[in-house]
N, C-alpha and C positions, 0 to 999 in steps of 0.2 A: 760586774756586770756595770756599765754606766746609767746613772739615773735618766728615764729618757725625757724628763722634763728640762734639765739643762745640759743634754748630750747635744753638741753640736753634729749637725748633719754633713760629714767629710765624704760619706760613701753612700755614690748615687748609683750604683750598679744593678741595684736591687729590681728597678724596673725600668723602662724606657717608652715614652710616648713616641706615636710615628714621627720618623724623622721631620725635624722642619715644622709640626703641624702648627705649633705656637708662632713662628713668624710669618707662616701662611696666612694666619687667622688677623695679626697685627697689619701684615700689609694690606690684606683686604679693607680692613677699616681704615686705613689710612688714604686708600685708593678711593675709596666712597667718600670721605672728606674732600678729597681733591676736586671733587667735581663740582661745577658752578651752584651756586644757592643751595649747597648741602651742609647738612650738620647730623651728628651722629646721634643715634637714639636707640637706647638700651631697655629692656622690658625685665624688670625684677617679679619674677611670678613663680606659681606655685601648682598651677595645674595644666594639663595638656591642652585643654581648651583654651585659657588664657594666651599660651604659649603659641599655638595655631591663630587665633584672633590678632594678636601681635604683629606676628610673622606677615599675616596678611596684610597688615596696616601699614608694614614699610619698617618695621623694627629692625636695626643692624645687627644686634645681638641680643642674646637673653640671659640671664642671669636665673639659675635655679636654687630660691633659698628658702629656708625654712619658714622664714617670715610671709615668704606669699601665700605657703599652704596654710598656715595657722589663720591670714587673713581670709581664704577661702572658708575656714571653719568659723568664721564670725568672730576671730580674736585681733587684736590690733597687732600690729606689726612688733610692738615692744615685748609680747609676751616670746619672741625667739630667745630673748635673753635668759628666760627662766629654764631651770633645768627639768623640763616636762618630758624629755626622750634624749636618745642618744642623736645628737642633731645628724650627723654626717649618714648614720643608718636610715634617718627619717627623711633626709633629701636623696640618697642613694634609691630608696625604695621607689618614690613617685617619678624623679628626674628621670631615670633608667629606663622606665617602662612608659610612660606618657609623652617625655617632653624630648628625649634624645631622637627615638625612633623616628620623629615628624618633623624635626627641628630643619630647617632649610639655611639657617643663620648660625652662627658660633653660639655654642650654650657654654657659660662660665660657671663650673660648680661651686656653690657655696659652701666651703669647706672651715669646719672650727678644726682648731689648733689647741685647744686648751684642755684636751682629756690627757691627764697624767697617767692613762694606763696604756695609750698606745703612742708609739713612735709615729714620728712625721712619715718616714720612710714606708711605713705599712700603711697607713691612712692614704697618701699618694699613690701607693701601688694597688690598692682596691679601686681609687677612684679612676687612674689610668686604664687598669683592666676593664672598668664598666664603659669605656670607649670615650670618656671626657677627654678633651686637649686644652682645657684652661679652666683656671683656678680664680676664686676669690674669696677672701676673708671674711665669712660671714658665717655664724655670728661673730661679732667682733668687740672687744674691749673697749674700743672707743667711744662706746655709750655710755661707757661707766664713769665715775669721777668721785672725787674726794678720799676718803680712806679706803673704800672696798677698791677703788682701781690700785691705789698705792700697793695694798697686801698683794693683789693680783700679781703686780709686775714684779714686786719684790721674789714673789714665788715661782716666779721664772715661767708664769704662764700668760704673761700680758702680749703687747703691740710687738716686743721683740720678737716673740716666738712666732706670732702671725707673720712677720717678716721672713723668718728664718724659713717658714714654710713654702712663702712665695718664692724665694730665692732657690729654694731646692726644685719646686716646678719649673721655673724658667729655667735652671741648667739641665732639667729631663726634656727641654723641646716643648714647654706647655706656656700658654700664653697667660698674662698675668694681671690680674684687676685688684687695686687695694681700695678698702673704704679709710679714708681718714677725716678726721674732723678739725686739726689744729695745725697751725703753719708747722711747728716741730715734726708731727707727725707725717706731713707733706714731705717736708725736706727728707726725712728717714728712709720714705718709701722711693722718692727721686734716685736718692744715694744708693738704694738697694736695686735700681735698676728695674723696676717694675715697669710694664708696659703701659696701663691705664692706670691713675688717678683719679679716685672719685671724690670729692669734695662732699660729704654729705652736712646738710645745713641743718639737721635734725629731723625728728620723726614729722610726716607731714599732717599740717593740718587739715581740717575739710572733713565732710561726712560725718558717721553718728559716731564712730570711735577713733577719730583724728586727735592729733596731738595738741598740746596749747601752742598759741601763738608764740615765738620766740622772736626772732630776725623779721624787718619789715623788708621789702623789696630790696629799697635803694640801700640798707645795709648789708642784704646776703650779696649784693652786688660787688659793693665794695670789698667785703671781705672776700669774697671769690676771687676778685683782681689782684688782691696780695698774695693769696695762695699761689694762684697758678703764676705769678711773676717769680716765686721764688723757686718754684718747681723747674720751669723754662731757664731760669739762671744755672739750673745743675744740670739738667737733661732735655735739652730742647728736642727730642725725639720722643719726649713721655706725651701721651695723649691725655688732655685735663677735661674731665667732665664732672658734672654737679649733679645733685639730687636732693629732695626733701623739703624741710623747712616750709617756705611762705610760698613756695612754686606749686600752684593747684591747677595752671590753666596753660595751656600753649602760648597766649601773649605773655604769659609772667615768665614762662621759660626763656620766650626770644629776648623780654628787657632784660634778665639777669645775665643770661648768657652773652648778649650782644655787649653789654658794660664791661662784662668781666673777660671777653674772647674765650669762652669755654669753647672746647673742640665737639661738645656734646652734653646730652642729658639721660639721667637713667631716669625711669618714672617707675615707682612700686605701687603704693598705693592709688597714686593719681591715675594709673592704668587699668588696674583690676577694680579695688575695692571701690574707689569713690563712683567712677561710671557706672559700676554694676549696680550698686546701693540707688543710684538715681533712676538708671533704665529699670530695674525690677520695680520700683516704685512707682516710675511714671507709666509705665504700659500694664501693671495692675489698675492703677486707676483708670487708666484709657478704657480698658475691657469693663469698668466698673460704670460707667459713664460715657459710654460711646457715641451716643446722640449728640450732646452737649459738645464732646470735645470735635466730632466732626463739624459742628457749626463753627466752632472758635478756629479750627485749622482752616477752613474756607475763606473765614473772614480776614486772616491773618496772610493768607496766599494773596488773597486780593488786596491787601494793602501791600505786601512786597513787592509785588507785580509793579504796582504804582508809583512806588519807589524807585524799583530798578530801571524803569523806562522813562521818567519823568523828563520831560524836554527831548525826549528822543535818544537821552544817552543812559547807558547802562552802567552802575557801579555806586558802590558807595567807600571806595578810599578816599582819605584826606583831600587828594589833587581834584577827584571829581565833585566832591562836597561842594570845595571851593568855585569850582566852573558853574554849578548850578545856582549859586549865591550870585555869581558873575551876570549869569542869565537875567535873574529876575531882575538886576538894575539895568542891564542893558535894553531888556523888553521894554521898559516905561521910559526909555530916552531913544531920541530921534538918531542918535551917533551913528554912524557907519560902524560896521563889525569887521574885523579881520579874524579869522580863525586860520591859524597855523599850525602844522604838525605834519607828522611822516605820513607817506601814503597808507592807506587802509586804519588809520586810528578813527574814522568817522566825521570827518568835517561836514560832508554833506547832510549827515542825520542832524548834528549839531544847528546846522543853518537853518534846517525844517523846523528845530525846537525853538529857535528864538523867534523865528516869523511866527509860530503856531503862540506863541507866550504874549508877544505884542499885541495879538487880537485887533488887527487893523480893520475895519469893516470894508466888504468888499475886495479886498486885496490879496492876491495870487501870489505864491512863489514861483517866479520863473528865471529858470537856470539860462545863463548866457555863455555857456562853455563847450559848446559842440562847433566844429571839433576842439576848436581854442579862441579864445575872446579876440576880437579886433576892434578897431576904432569905429569901422563901416558898420559891423552889427552893432554896437552900442548906439552912435549918435547918429546914423545914419549919413547918408551924402549927395550932394547936389547931382542934378541929371546932367550925363554928358552931353554934349552937342547931340541934338537929334534924338538923345535918348531918354530914358526913364528915370526918376530920383530915388533912391534907396531909403525906406524907412529904418531907423533905427529901434531897437527895443525900448529906449526911453520914450520916443514919440508912440510906440505900440501899447506901452505898458506904463502910462505916466504916474500911476498910484501902487504899482507893484512891489514887491520885495523883490531886487533883482539879485541874484547869486552867480557873482563873477568869478569861476574856480580858475586858480593859476593865473591872477590878475596881472603878476610881475611880467607876462609876456607881453604886456600892451608897450606900445611903442611909446616914446616920449611925449609926443603930441597927444595922444590919446590920454597918456596918465596927468597932463595939464589940464587937460579938459575934465576929466573926472574929478580935480581938486576944484574946480570952478563949478560944478555939479555940487559937492558937498557944501562948499561956503556961500552958494549963494541960491542953488536949487534950480538954477538955468543951463541947460545944453545947448551947444552950439554944433551943428551940423558940419561935416567936414565940406570942405568947397566953396562955401558961400556964408553971409551972415545971418541965415536963418536961426533963429533962437525957439526955444521952448521951455515948460517948466515941466519940473521932475518933481512932485509929490510923493514919492515913494520911498523905498528905503533900498539900502545898498549893503550887502554883504559879501565879501572878497575870502577869499583862501588862497593857501600857498602852502606848498612842502617846505619852504625855506623858512626860517627864523625871521621875524620883522628887521633884526639888527643886522643881520647877515646880508639881508635884501638893500638896507642903507648901505652898509659899508662897502659893498660890490659895486655901486653905483648902477645898480640894476633898476633901483626905485629912485625917483625924483625926491629932494629933502622934502618939500611942501608935502607931498602925497603922504611921506613916511611920519610926518608931525601930525598930519590930520587922522591916520589912521591909529596912530599910538594909545589913542584914550580907550576905543573899542576894542583893542588886542586882545584874544582869547587863545592860550595855547593848551592844545589838545597834546596831554604825555603819551608816549609811547607804551605799548601792554606790558612791554618787560618790566616798565618803572610802575607798574599797578597792578603787580601779578595777584594781589589781594581779590582784585574784582574779577579774576578769570572764572572762578566759579558760578559767578552770577552772571557773566556773559554766556558761559556754557548752558546754564539752564534757560537763559533768555533763547538761545540757539535751538536748544532740545526742545522747546514748546512747538517751534514750527515742524520739527522733524516728527515729534509724535503725531500731529496732524497728519501729515504725509502717509505716515506708516499705520495710522490707525490704533495705536496704543499708547495709552498714557503711562506706561512702566519705564519706558526708554531713560535710562540714566547714565551718568560716567561714574566707571569702577575706581577705587582707590589707585589701583594698579596704572591706570592711564591719568589720572590727576598727577601721580609723581613724574611721569613723563611731560606733561604739559606743564607743569610748574618750574621745570628745569631748562625748558628749551628757552631761545632768543626772542623768538616771533619777530624776524626781521621785516615782516609784512603786517604785523599787529592784527588787528580784529578781524579784519577780512580775510588773513589766513586761518586765524583760529576756526571761524565758520566754513571754510573749505575743509579744513582736516576733520571737524565733527561730521560734516556732511559724509566725507569718504569713508569715515569710521562706521557711521551709521549703516551703510550700504554692505560692510563686510562683517557685521555684526547681525547673526541671525536670532540672539537671543536678547533680553532688554537690558543687559549690559554692555556698555562699551568698554572694553578692556584693553589694556595695553599693547596686545598682539594684534588688536583691530586698526592702530593707528597707522596710517601711513609714514612713511620713514620721514624723519624730519632732520635737518640738518640745517645749520647757520651760517649763511654765506659770510656774516661778519666775522666768525671766530676767526682767529689770528692762524695761517698756516703757513709752515715754512716752505722754502725751495729747497728741494735736495741738495743743491751744491753749497748752500750756506746755511744749514740746520744746525750745525755747532754754533756758529755766530749769532743764530737767533736765537738759542737758549741761552748762550753766554749773555748774552745783551738782556733777555728776561731775569737772569738770576742777579745781574748788575744791578738792574733798576730796583728788585726788591731785595736789595742787600743780601742775598743767598739765603733768602728764608725760603724753604724747599714748598711749603703749602701753598704761600701767596702766588709763587712764580707758576705753580701746576695750574692753579686757577686762572691766571693769566692767561697763560698759554692752551688753556682749555683742553689739558690733557690730566692722567691721574698721577698721584705721587711716583707710584710704581714705575709707570712709564718713563717720568722725567727722571728717577733714580738710575735706570739701567740706561738712559741716553747719557747722562754725565757721566757715567762707568764708561761708556764705550767711547766718548770722545775723550777722556781723560779730564772732566773739569771737576777738580776736588772741591771740597764743601770750605768755604772762606771761615774763620773765627767769626762767632756774631759779636759785634760790639756793644757795649752798655751805654753808648751815648745816646 
């Protein structure tokens, strides 16, 4: 009888996972990755409570690991490498009863391959019979080094045996995920055809039992970039994710993932232990000092509201912070201000903010935009024979702040007169030589960029040059999505007053929808969506099902007659990189694969140029 330690797995008829279950899991994850602004997030956990919470938070897949269970017992993850229990029986005990029955996303079973008493076939048989369709090599010898690791490898119980287990699982229609730590391990996993390769950057730092600092964020990003380049050079379909090390916050995850072009992130301690420690400590402290804490919360809320609504513009993104700094400069200056940005970005509110920041005594903000600005409404006109003269806004309000929206609709003569007002402070009435003095301020708005107005000939050059120094550009909402939660909270304040409820809030499920939408109508559309959702919401939480249907008219849509050419053009634009092509077309990868197959569009080999 062959030694189970060194015996190759050649016979796979002993068990069979449900047909194509592994392929379906991987296809589903790739379809998720193909959505705009999407990245995969996996949660490595060990309790049913953590699994359900992670799923509600939007986790795309779960890893049932012995390390997760040990963390819930108060031990660090590294204890999973000790011979405390039979690892597979340990994981099966809690994963089958607590996680699998309630999971709405794929669950990867953390399987140990190093028990010399058990054959790989028998272990996989037990795992498959329990209902698991996906496998991950954990605990794994990749965390060992030196002579200990070398001795284990020579005994046939090391990383090669883990890969042997993953090959056997994949051949039986199970999805596979491999933990790796080195370039060599990553290459071997890619050559073995593993579906997902997780580059572990070391035990997580942070919390009370976290590991010691190793790589810096910059070093981690550079190392991950090298590893992922090697993986994709071998297998372009393999998903590349990362975990551990210096990454302990979403911002750090984004920094490393963006630099290394990772497909996703797996959180273990960062999802269960570190947040749980902090939450329990903070809430206990809050109960002990509820009076002092509430006073501090009220103070912080007042400060936050002031920051959010400073100058009538809500947000703390870098672009909004720059605009607020710009407003401070312009408020103290007599320069005319031009505000450009798409419809619905808040140009009128920003104009009010600039007016109020200037603190001009006895000055009002007057709108000159109903229905559209005209030379006669601004400058007035001489009386026709036997008629009455028409007074313009410059004469009516010589000290006011005049807001002229869509100013590019003014005729060329009116634009020239506007330049004269800016340069001399004198306005001339249409039709005669009467003049008057304007001592107020001009704020103009347009939905078109200043450069486009000048290039198209709509704007005379002299007016363009006079407006350029005071130009402020308001970015689109989709370009500052980090401000969306603050904007939502700002709008919810008014909705709470209407509902006489202080508890109305946006659920995580709704935020996931809001953060992946394109917002063609910008902030104005966000407010409308939240108002509609509040009507449909009977409780205190606005959830995804309460949101109205959201469809982006700017998303590329094919014509049925030339859909094949539409897809082929997109593939060629992105050098047949299917993930990038799917995101450009705003369809899932699975849909793209099906359409390529239907139209006979074969995948071109990727060049290394």
